[in-house]
A tleap script that builds the chain and sets N, CA, C and O, in Angstrom:
source leaprc.protein.ff14SB
mol = sequence {
  NMET ARG MET LEU ASN PRO PRO HIE PRO GLY
  GLU PHE VAL LYS THR GLU VAL ILE GLU PRO
  HIE GLY LEU THR VAL VAL ALA ALA ALA LYS
  VAL LEU GLY VAL SER ARG PRO ALA LEU SER
  THR PHE LEU ASN GLY ARG SER ASP LEU SER
  GLY MET MET ALA LEU ARG ILE GLU LYS ALA
  PHE GLY VAL LYS MET ASP THR LEU MET ARG
  MET GLN SER SER TYR ASP ILE ALA ARG THR
  ARG ALA ARG GLU GLY GLU LEU ASP VAL GLU
  PRO TYR ARG PRO ALA LYS ARG ASP PRO ASP
  LEU ALA SER GLN ARG ALA LYS GLU ILE ILE
  CSER
}
set mol.1.N position { -2.989 18.279 -1.236 }
set mol.1.CA position { -4.058 17.882 -2.135 }
set mol.1.C position { -4.003 16.366 -2.331 }
set mol.1.O position { -2.966 15.825 -2.716 }
set mol.2.N position { -5.101 15.694 -2.071 }
set mol.2.CA position { -5.163 14.249 -2.174 }
set mol.2.C position { -5.545 13.837 -3.585 }
set mol.2.O position { -6.494 14.361 -4.170 }
set mol.3.N position { -4.789 12.888 -4.120 }
set mol.3.CA position { -5.126 12.353 -5.451 }
set mol.3.C position { -6.276 11.370 -5.298 }
set mol.3.O position { -6.207 10.460 -4.472 }
set mol.4.N position { -7.313 11.539 -6.071 }
set mol.4.CA position { -8.458 10.652 -5.969 }
set mol.4.C position { -8.198 9.306 -6.628 }
set mol.4.O position { -8.676 8.280 -6.142 }
set mol.5.N position { -7.463 9.291 -7.706 }
set mol.5.CA position { -7.174 8.047 -8.416 }
set mol.5.C position { -5.683 7.966 -8.759 }
set mol.5.O position { -5.303 8.092 -9.923 }
set mol.6.N position { -4.847 7.756 -7.743 }
set mol.6.CA position { -3.417 7.666 -8.062 }
set mol.6.C position { -3.151 6.441 -8.926 }
set mol.6.O position { -3.847 5.433 -8.800 }
set mol.7.N position { -2.161 6.514 -9.793 }
set mol.7.CA position { -1.872 5.375 -10.664 }
set mol.7.C position { -1.241 4.223 -9.885 }
set mol.7.O position { -0.613 4.426 -8.846 }
set mol.8.N position { -1.416 3.039 -10.397 }
set mol.8.CA position { -0.722 1.868 -9.850 }
set mol.8.C position { 0.766 2.096 -10.092 }
set mol.8.O position { 1.135 2.583 -11.161 }
set mol.9.N position { 1.636 1.759 -9.132 }
set mol.9.CA position { 3.066 1.995 -9.342 }
set mol.9.C position { 3.633 1.252 -10.552 }
set mol.9.O position { 4.637 1.682 -11.120 }
set mol.10.N position { 3.012 0.157 -10.948 }
set mol.10.CA position { 3.464 -0.574 -12.130 }
set mol.10.C position { 3.341 0.263 -13.386 }
set mol.10.O position { 4.189 0.193 -14.276 }
set mol.11.N position { 2.282 1.055 -13.454 }
set mol.11.CA position { 2.077 1.940 -14.602 }
set mol.11.C position { 3.209 2.963 -14.678 }
set mol.11.O position { 3.745 3.235 -15.753 }
set mol.12.N position { 3.565 3.527 -13.518 }
set mol.12.CA position { 4.666 4.490 -13.456 }
set mol.12.C position { 5.978 3.839 -13.886 }
set mol.12.O position { 6.703 4.395 -14.711 }
set mol.13.N position { 6.283 2.689 -13.344 }
set mol.13.CA position { 7.540 2.012 -13.670 }
set mol.13.C position { 7.590 1.679 -15.159 }
set mol.13.O position { 8.631 1.817 -15.802 }
set mol.14.N position { 6.469 1.245 -15.690 }
set mol.14.CA position { 6.411 0.885 -17.110 }
set mol.14.C position { 6.670 2.095 -18.006 }
set mol.14.O position { 7.507 2.042 -18.908 }
set mol.15.N position { 5.934 3.201 -17.748 }
set mol.15.CA position { 6.014 4.353 -18.645 }
set mol.15.C position { 7.199 5.285 -18.366 }
set mol.15.O position { 7.682 5.960 -19.275 }
set mol.16.N position { 7.664 5.324 -17.122 }
set mol.16.CA position { 8.714 6.272 -16.764 }
set mol.16.C position { 10.094 5.639 -16.576 }
set mol.16.O position { 11.099 6.344 -16.482 }
set mol.17.N position { 10.135 4.317 -16.522 }
set mol.17.CA position { 11.427 3.651 -16.300 }
set mol.17.C position { 11.730 2.646 -17.413 }
set mol.17.O position { 12.735 2.784 -18.111 }
set mol.18.N position { 10.895 1.665 -17.579 }
set mol.18.CA position { 11.157 0.571 -18.521 }
set mol.18.C position { 11.151 1.074 -19.976 }
set mol.18.O position { 12.120 0.880 -20.711 }
set mol.19.N position { 10.058 1.715 -20.376 }
set mol.19.CA position { 9.938 2.173 -21.771 }
set mol.19.C position { 11.007 3.197 -22.162 }
set mol.19.O position { 11.587 3.075 -23.241 }
set mol.20.N position { 11.292 4.212 -21.316 }
set mol.20.CA position { 12.342 5.173 -21.704 }
set mol.20.C position { 13.729 4.534 -21.892 }
set mol.20.O position { 14.562 5.054 -22.634 }
set mol.21.N position { 13.960 3.417 -21.221 }
set mol.21.CA position { 15.237 2.716 -21.402 }
set mol.21.C position { 15.206 1.795 -22.628 }
set mol.21.O position { 16.201 1.145 -22.948 }
set mol.22.N position { 14.070 1.746 -23.301 }
set mol.22.CA position { 13.953 0.917 -24.495 }
set mol.22.C position { 13.985 -0.576 -24.190 }
set mol.22.O position { 14.374 -1.380 -25.037 }
set mol.23.N position { 13.576 -0.944 -22.981 }
set mol.23.CA position { 13.621 -2.350 -22.576 }
set mol.23.C position { 12.290 -3.051 -22.825 }
set mol.23.O position { 11.223 -2.455 -22.680 }
set mol.24.N position { 12.368 -4.294 -23.193 }
set mol.24.CA position { 11.182 -5.141 -23.236 }
set mol.24.C position { 10.944 -5.651 -21.824 }
set mol.24.O position { 11.803 -5.505 -20.954 }
set mol.25.N position { 9.801 -6.237 -21.599 }
set mol.25.CA position { 9.518 -6.820 -20.287 }
set mol.25.C position { 10.511 -7.940 -20.004 }
set mol.25.O position { 10.978 -8.084 -18.874 }
set mol.26.N position { 10.833 -8.724 -21.010 }
set mol.26.CA position { 11.792 -9.818 -20.845 }
set mol.26.C position { 13.159 -9.270 -20.423 }
set mol.26.O position { 13.779 -9.784 -19.493 }
set mol.27.N position { 13.620 -8.227 -21.112 }
set mol.27.CA position { 14.930 -7.638 -20.799 }
set mol.27.C position { 14.921 -6.990 -19.415 }
set mol.27.O position { 15.878 -7.137 -18.655 }
set mol.28.N position { 13.856 -6.281 -19.088 }
set mol.28.CA position { 13.764 -5.635 -17.778 }
set mol.28.C position { 13.714 -6.669 -16.661 }
set mol.28.O position { 14.312 -6.476 -15.602 }
set mol.29.N position { 13.004 -7.763 -16.897 }
set mol.29.CA position { 12.942 -8.834 -15.895 }
set mol.29.C position { 14.330 -9.407 -15.646 }
set mol.29.O position { 14.687 -9.716 -14.509 }
set mol.30.N position { 15.102 -9.547 -16.703 }
set mol.30.CA position { 16.469 -10.059 -16.577 }
set mol.30.C position { 17.325 -9.087 -15.757 }
set mol.30.O position { 18.083 -9.508 -14.883 }
set mol.31.N position { 17.203 -7.797 -16.041 }
set mol.31.CA position { 17.946 -6.774 -15.293 }
set mol.31.C position { 17.583 -6.827 -13.810 }
set mol.31.O position { 18.450 -6.708 -12.945 }
set mol.32.N position { 16.297 -7.007 -13.526 }
set mol.32.CA position { 15.813 -7.009 -12.148 }
set mol.32.C position { 16.009 -8.353 -11.441 }
set mol.32.O position { 15.915 -8.431 -10.216 }
set mol.33.N position { 16.278 -9.396 -12.204 }
set mol.33.CA position { 16.441 -10.717 -11.596 }
set mol.33.C position { 15.135 -11.338 -11.146 }
set mol.33.O position { 15.078 -12.040 -10.136 }
set mol.34.N position { 14.075 -11.066 -11.919 }
set mol.34.CA position { 12.753 -11.643 -11.624 }
set mol.34.C position { 12.230 -12.330 -12.880 }
set mol.34.O position { 12.788 -12.169 -13.965 }
set mol.35.N position { 11.164 -13.090 -12.722 }
set mol.35.CA position { 10.589 -13.754 -13.891 }
set mol.35.C position { 9.793 -12.753 -14.732 }
set mol.35.O position { 9.301 -11.746 -14.222 }
set mol.36.N position { 9.679 -13.049 -16.016 }
set mol.36.CA position { 8.897 -12.196 -16.904 }
set mol.36.C position { 7.442 -12.125 -16.450 }
set mol.36.O position { 6.870 -11.035 -16.428 }
set mol.37.N position { 6.817 -13.266 -16.082 }
set mol.37.CA position { 5.421 -13.177 -15.628 }
set mol.37.C position { 5.252 -12.310 -14.374 }
set mol.37.O position { 4.271 -11.575 -14.256 }
set mol.38.N position { 6.198 -12.396 -13.447 }
set mol.38.CA position { 6.092 -11.589 -12.217 }
set mol.38.C position { 6.163 -10.104 -12.542 }
set mol.38.O position { 5.384 -9.311 -12.013 }
set mol.39.N position { 7.100 -9.727 -13.414 }
set mol.39.CA position { 7.228 -8.321 -13.772 }
set mol.39.C position { 6.024 -7.857 -14.589 }
set mol.39.O position { 5.504 -6.765 -14.357 }
set mol.40.N position { 5.587 -8.656 -15.519 }
set mol.40.CA position { 4.436 -8.303 -16.352 }
set mol.40.C position { 3.189 -8.095 -15.496 }
set mol.40.O position { 2.439 -7.141 -15.706 }
set mol.41.N position { 2.969 -8.981 -14.541 }
set mol.41.CA position { 1.812 -8.872 -13.651 }
set mol.41.C position { 1.849 -7.556 -12.882 }
set mol.41.O position { 0.825 -6.889 -12.736 }
set mol.42.N position { 3.028 -7.185 -12.391 }
set mol.42.CA position { 3.179 -5.919 -11.675 }
set mol.42.C position { 2.982 -4.718 -12.608 }
set mol.42.O position { 2.218 -3.805 -12.294 }
set mol.43.N position { 3.660 -4.723 -13.735 }
set mol.43.CA position { 3.587 -3.585 -14.656 }
set mol.43.C position { 2.165 -3.334 -15.159 }
set mol.43.O position { 1.801 -2.199 -15.467 }
set mol.44.N position { 1.371 -4.392 -15.239 }
set mol.44.CA position { -0.008 -4.269 -15.716 }
set mol.44.C position { -1.020 -4.092 -14.592 }
set mol.44.O position { -2.227 -4.193 -14.809 }
set mol.45.N position { -0.513 -3.825 -13.378 }
set mol.45.CA position { -1.396 -3.507 -12.252 }
set mol.45.C position { -2.163 -4.665 -11.674 }
set mol.45.O position { -3.149 -4.463 -10.964 }
set mol.46.N position { -1.731 -5.880 -11.963 }
set mol.46.CA position { -2.443 -7.048 -11.440 }
set mol.46.C position { -1.822 -7.595 -10.161 }
set mol.46.O position { -2.351 -8.539 -9.574 }
set mol.47.N position { -0.705 -7.014 -9.721 }
set mol.47.CA position { -0.121 -7.382 -8.433 }
set mol.47.C position { 0.437 -6.132 -7.778 }
set mol.47.O position { 0.802 -5.168 -8.449 }
set mol.48.N position { 0.496 -6.168 -6.458 }
set mol.48.CA position { 1.034 -5.044 -5.703 }
set mol.48.C position { 2.551 -5.035 -5.768 }
set mol.48.O position { 3.183 -6.052 -6.052 }
set mol.49.N position { 3.115 -3.882 -5.503 }
set mol.49.CA position { 4.564 -3.734 -5.438 }
set mol.49.C position { 5.050 -4.261 -4.101 }
set mol.49.O position { 4.603 -3.803 -3.050 }
set mol.50.N position { 5.952 -5.210 -4.135 }
set mol.50.CA position { 6.551 -5.712 -2.891 }
set mol.50.C position { 7.765 -4.868 -2.547 }
set mol.50.O position { 8.312 -4.169 -3.401 }
set mol.51.N position { 8.176 -4.938 -1.303 }
set mol.51.CA position { 9.377 -4.233 -0.886 }
set mol.51.C position { 10.599 -4.688 -1.667 }
set mol.51.O position { 11.446 -3.876 -2.039 }
set mol.52.N position { 10.686 -5.985 -1.913 }
set mol.52.CA position { 11.841 -6.511 -2.640 }
set mol.52.C position { 11.854 -6.026 -4.096 }
set mol.52.O position { 12.915 -5.699 -4.628 }
set mol.53.N position { 10.703 -5.981 -4.728 }
set mol.53.CA position { 10.654 -5.490 -6.102 }
set mol.53.C position { 11.037 -4.015 -6.129 }
set mol.53.O position { 11.771 -3.582 -7.016 }
set mol.54.N position { 10.543 -3.242 -5.163 }
set mol.54.CA position { 10.890 -1.819 -5.086 }
set mol.54.C position { 12.397 -1.645 -4.916 }
set mol.54.O position { 12.998 -0.766 -5.533 }
set mol.55.N position { 12.995 -2.470 -4.092 }
set mol.55.CA position { 14.445 -2.390 -3.876 }
set mol.55.C position { 15.212 -2.775 -5.140 }
set mol.55.O position { 16.230 -2.162 -5.461 }
set mol.56.N position { 14.732 -3.775 -5.848 }
set mol.56.CA position { 15.365 -4.178 -7.117 }
set mol.56.C position { 15.317 -3.024 -8.123 }
set mol.56.O position { 16.301 -2.747 -8.808 }
set mol.57.N position { 14.160 -2.353 -8.204 }
set mol.57.CA position { 14.005 -1.231 -9.137 }
set mol.57.C position { 14.940 -0.087 -8.738 }
set mol.57.O position { 15.546 0.552 -9.597 }
set mol.58.N position { 15.052 0.163 -7.451 }
set mol.58.CA position { 15.968 1.208 -6.985 }
set mol.58.C position { 17.409 0.880 -7.371 }
set mol.58.O position { 18.124 1.728 -7.906 }
set mol.59.N position { 17.826 -0.346 -7.100 }
set mol.59.CA position { 19.209 -0.732 -7.401 }
set mol.59.C position { 19.507 -0.695 -8.900 }
set mol.59.O position { 20.594 -0.288 -9.310 }
set mol.60.N position { 18.544 -1.121 -9.712 }
set mol.60.CA position { 18.770 -1.192 -11.159 }
set mol.60.C position { 18.608 0.158 -11.856 }
set mol.60.O position { 19.382 0.492 -12.753 }
set mol.61.N position { 17.601 0.935 -11.444 }
set mol.61.CA position { 17.250 2.128 -12.205 }
set mol.61.C position { 17.331 3.443 -11.420 }
set mol.61.O position { 17.151 4.519 -11.991 }
set mol.62.N position { 17.599 3.357 -10.124 }
set mol.62.CA position { 17.784 4.572 -9.333 }
set mol.62.C position { 16.531 5.235 -8.801 }
set mol.62.O position { 16.622 6.274 -8.148 }
set mol.63.N position { 15.363 4.666 -9.060 }
set mol.63.CA position { 14.125 5.225 -8.511 }
set mol.63.C position { 14.034 4.773 -7.062 }
set mol.63.O position { 14.030 3.574 -6.784 }
set mol.64.N position { 13.962 5.717 -6.145 }
set mol.64.CA position { 13.995 5.389 -4.723 }
set mol.64.C position { 12.866 4.442 -4.317 }
set mol.64.O position { 11.705 4.631 -4.677 }
set mol.65.N position { 13.243 3.435 -3.567 }
set mol.65.CA position { 12.298 2.460 -3.039 }
set mol.65.C position { 11.200 3.162 -2.241 }
set mol.65.O position { 10.026 2.807 -2.348 }
set mol.66.N position { 11.584 4.156 -1.441 }
set mol.66.CA position { 10.613 4.875 -0.602 }
set mol.66.C position { 9.527 5.522 -1.455 }
set mol.66.O position { 8.347 5.482 -1.110 }
set mol.67.N position { 9.932 6.111 -2.557 }
set mol.67.CA position { 8.980 6.756 -3.471 }
set mol.67.C position { 8.019 5.735 -4.042 }
set mol.67.O position { 6.810 5.967 -4.084 }
set mol.68.N position { 8.550 4.607 -4.482 }
set mol.68.CA position { 7.707 3.561 -5.066 }
set mol.68.C position { 6.735 2.995 -4.033 }
set mol.68.O position { 5.570 2.752 -4.345 }
set mol.69.N position { 7.208 2.786 -2.811 }
set mol.69.CA position { 6.342 2.226 -1.776 }
set mol.69.C position { 5.261 3.224 -1.364 }
set mol.69.O position { 4.143 2.828 -1.033 }
set mol.70.N position { 5.592 4.525 -1.385 }
set mol.70.CA position { 4.562 5.541 -1.111 }
set mol.70.C position { 3.508 5.539 -2.213 }
set mol.70.O position { 2.321 5.729 -1.948 }
set mol.71.N position { 3.950 5.325 -3.452 }
set mol.71.CA position { 2.996 5.240 -4.562 }
set mol.71.C position { 2.048 4.062 -4.343 }
set mol.71.O position { 0.841 4.183 -4.554 }
set mol.72.N position { 2.599 2.921 -3.917 }
set mol.72.CA position { 1.766 1.741 -3.670 }
set mol.72.C position { 0.781 2.024 -2.536 }
set mol.72.O position { -0.392 1.661 -2.613 }
set mol.73.N position { 1.270 2.670 -1.493 }
set mol.73.CA position { 0.405 2.994 -0.359 }
set mol.73.C position { -0.724 3.933 -0.780 }
set mol.73.O position { -1.877 3.722 -0.404 }
set mol.74.N position { -0.407 4.953 -1.546 }
set mol.74.CA position { -1.439 5.895 -2.023 }
set mol.74.C position { -2.467 5.178 -2.889 }
set mol.74.O position { -3.666 5.440 -2.794 }
set mol.75.N position { -1.987 4.277 -3.730 }
set mol.75.CA position { -2.881 3.507 -4.589 }
set mol.75.C position { -3.810 2.632 -3.737 }
set mol.75.O position { -5.016 2.573 -3.976 }
set mol.76.N position { -3.233 1.961 -2.748 }
set mol.76.CA position { -4.026 1.088 -1.866 }
set mol.76.C position { -5.063 1.882 -1.076 }
set mol.76.O position { -6.210 1.454 -0.945 }
set mol.77.N position { -4.659 3.033 -0.554 }
set mol.77.CA position { -5.586 3.868 0.220 }
set mol.77.C position { -6.749 4.315 -0.653 }
set mol.77.O position { -7.904 4.222 -0.237 }
set mol.78.N position { -6.465 4.793 -1.844 }
set mol.78.CA position { -7.527 5.262 -2.744 }
set mol.78.C position { -8.472 4.118 -3.115 }
set mol.78.O position { -9.690 4.293 -3.152 }
set mol.79.N position { -7.895 2.951 -3.386 }
set mol.79.CA position { -8.709 1.789 -3.762 }
set mol.79.C position { -9.600 1.350 -2.600 }
set mol.79.O position { -10.755 0.975 -2.807 }
set mol.80.N position { -9.065 1.396 -1.382 }
set mol.80.CA position { -9.842 1.011 -0.203 }
set mol.80.C position { -10.907 2.055 0.105 }
set mol.80.O position { -12.045 1.704 0.415 }
set mol.81.N position { -10.552 3.333 0.024 }
set mol.81.CA position { -11.526 4.407 0.264 }
set mol.81.C position { -12.707 4.311 -0.694 }
set mol.81.O position { -13.839 4.620 -0.324 }
set mol.82.N position { -12.445 3.889 -1.904 }
set mol.82.CA position { -13.511 3.760 -2.895 }
set mol.82.C position { -14.536 2.706 -2.480 }
set mol.82.O position { -15.675 2.721 -2.946 }
set mol.83.N position { -14.123 1.793 -1.600 }
set mol.83.CA position { -15.022 0.719 -1.151 }
set mol.83.C position { -15.588 1.001 0.239 }
set mol.83.O position { -16.243 0.142 0.828 }
set mol.84.N position { -15.342 2.182 0.758 }
set mol.84.CA position { -15.746 2.547 2.116 }
set mol.84.C position { -17.235 2.317 2.366 }
set mol.84.O position { -17.624 1.890 3.454 }
set mol.85.N position { -18.068 2.599 1.366 }
set mol.85.CA position { -19.510 2.450 1.520 }
set mol.85.C position { -19.964 1.009 1.737 }
set mol.85.O position { -21.100 0.776 2.149 }
set mol.86.N position { -19.094 0.045 1.465 }
set mol.86.CA position { -19.452 -1.362 1.649 }
set mol.86.C position { -19.422 -1.780 3.123 }
set mol.86.O position { -19.948 -2.831 3.487 }
set mol.87.N position { -18.811 -0.960 3.953 }
set mol.87.CA position { -18.670 -1.314 5.362 }
set mol.87.C position { -19.860 -0.851 6.174 }
set mol.87.O position { -20.390 0.240 5.966 }
set mol.88.N position { -20.268 -1.691 7.096 }
set mol.88.CA position { -21.345 -1.346 8.010 }
set mol.88.C position { -20.760 -1.373 9.420 }
set mol.88.O position { -21.015 -2.291 10.199 }
set mol.89.N position { -19.973 -0.349 9.727 }
set mol.89.CA position { -19.314 -0.260 11.023 }
set mol.89.C position { -19.692 1.067 11.650 }
set mol.89.O position { -19.528 2.123 11.038 }
set mol.90.N position { -20.192 1.013 12.856 }
set mol.90.CA position { -20.583 2.216 13.582 }
set mol.90.C position { -19.428 2.669 14.463 }
set mol.90.O position { -18.651 1.840 14.935 }
set mol.91.N position { -19.303 3.983 14.694 }
set mol.91.CA position { -18.271 4.468 15.607 }
set mol.91.C position { -18.479 3.887 17.008 }
set mol.91.O position { -19.611 3.747 17.472 }
set mol.92.N position { -17.405 3.565 17.652 }
set mol.92.CA position { -17.473 3.017 19.008 }
set mol.92.C position { -17.791 4.139 19.982 }
set mol.92.O position { -17.159 5.195 19.966 }
set mol.93.N position { -18.766 3.896 20.819 }
set mol.93.CA position { -19.125 4.847 21.872 }
set mol.93.C position { -19.172 4.061 23.177 }
set mol.93.O position { -20.065 3.237 23.378 }
set mol.94.N position { -18.217 4.315 24.060 }
set mol.94.CA position { -18.198 3.562 25.313 }
set mol.94.C position { -19.449 3.852 26.132 }
set mol.94.O position { -19.993 4.957 26.108 }
set mol.95.N position { -19.888 2.827 26.855 }
set mol.95.CA position { -21.060 2.980 27.719 }
set mol.95.C position { -20.709 3.956 28.837 }
set mol.95.O position { -19.562 4.024 29.279 }
set mol.96.N position { -21.691 4.698 29.281 }
set mol.96.CA position { -21.459 5.614 30.391 }
set mol.96.C position { -21.181 4.797 31.638 }
set mol.96.O position { -21.811 3.769 31.886 }
set mol.97.N position { -20.232 5.274 32.408 }
set mol.97.CA position { -19.851 4.559 33.627 }
set mol.97.C position { -20.830 4.861 34.743 }
set mol.97.O position { -21.272 5.996 34.919 }
set mol.98.N position { -21.154 3.838 35.480 }
set mol.98.CA position { -22.016 3.964 36.652 }
set mol.98.C position { -21.147 4.423 37.818 }
set mol.98.O position { -20.258 3.682 38.240 }
set mol.99.N position { -21.379 5.641 38.360 }
set mol.99.CA position { -20.522 6.136 39.445 }
set mol.99.C position { -20.541 5.227 40.671 }
set mol.99.O position { -19.531 5.107 41.364 }
set mol.100.N position { -21.675 4.589 40.946 }
set mol.100.CA position { -21.738 3.688 42.096 }
set mol.100.C position { -20.862 2.464 41.874 }
set mol.100.O position { -20.212 1.986 42.804 }
set mol.101.N position { -20.842 1.954 40.639 }
set mol.101.CA position { -20.013 0.802 40.305 }
set mol.101.C position { -18.539 1.156 40.430 }
set mol.101.O position { -17.748 0.350 40.919 }
set mol.102.N position { -18.166 2.350 39.993 }
set mol.102.CA position { -16.779 2.800 40.108 }
set mol.102.C position { -16.380 2.901 41.573 }
set mol.102.O position { -15.273 2.502 41.935 }
set mol.103.N position { -17.262 3.427 42.427 }
set mol.103.CA position { -16.975 3.524 43.864 }
set mol.103.C position { -16.802 2.146 44.470 }
set mol.103.O position { -15.916 1.923 45.295 }
set mol.104.N position { -17.657 1.223 44.053 }
set mol.104.CA position { -17.587 -0.145 44.572 }
set mol.104.C position { -16.265 -0.799 44.186 }
set mol.104.O position { -15.640 -1.466 45.010 }
set mol.105.N position { -15.842 -0.615 42.958 }
set mol.105.CA position { -14.564 -1.193 42.503 }
set mol.105.C position { -13.391 -0.579 43.251 }
set mol.105.O position { -12.451 -1.279 43.628 }
set mol.106.N position { -13.448 0.741 43.467 }
set mol.106.CA position { -12.372 1.412 44.212 }
set mol.106.C position { -12.273 0.841 45.620 }
set mol.106.O position { -11.168 0.620 46.116 }
set mol.107.N position { -13.411 0.599 46.274 }
set mol.107.CA position { -13.419 0.032 47.638 }
set mol.107.C position { -12.848 -1.370 47.631 }
set mol.107.O position { -12.128 -1.744 48.557 }
set mol.108.N position { -13.155 -2.168 46.593 }
set mol.108.CA position { -12.628 -3.528 46.481 }
set mol.108.C position { -11.109 -3.521 46.331 }
set mol.108.O position { -10.419 -4.369 46.897 }
set mol.109.N position { -10.601 -2.574 45.577 }
set mol.109.CA position { -9.156 -2.490 45.357 }
set mol.109.C position { -8.455 -2.082 46.638 }
set mol.109.O position { -7.389 -2.613 46.950 }
set mol.110.N position { -9.033 -1.148 47.391 }
set mol.110.CA position { -8.430 -0.668 48.632 }
set mol.110.C position { -8.436 -1.756 49.690 }
set mol.110.O position { -7.477 -1.872 50.453 }
set mol.111.N position { -9.488 -2.555 49.756 }
set mol.111.CA position { -9.628 -3.571 50.808 }
set mol.111.C position { -8.635 -4.691 50.656 }
set mol.111.O position { -8.626 -5.621 51.463 }
savepdb mol mol.pdb
quit
């Protein structure tokens, strides 16, 4: 079952990791070794989760990096799919091959 509107991973980290530990953004940033603005931007969904941030969260709080990165991917896919109608791209259909042209090319290669 595909989630139509998966949450931003920052929302998950904020509500399921940071808040249950009773940490402020400042304290959590210190634990993670990042700046308060960088963590705040992520937690509030204004920046994507980087691999390094995911690894920091795994090391500090035990939430697997793979899980967090899958959350980011699901979020990105849903956000991009929502904009699908903005694209004007037609399916590629190769031109039909001219059998005489193919024969001519085969003769050129053999010669």
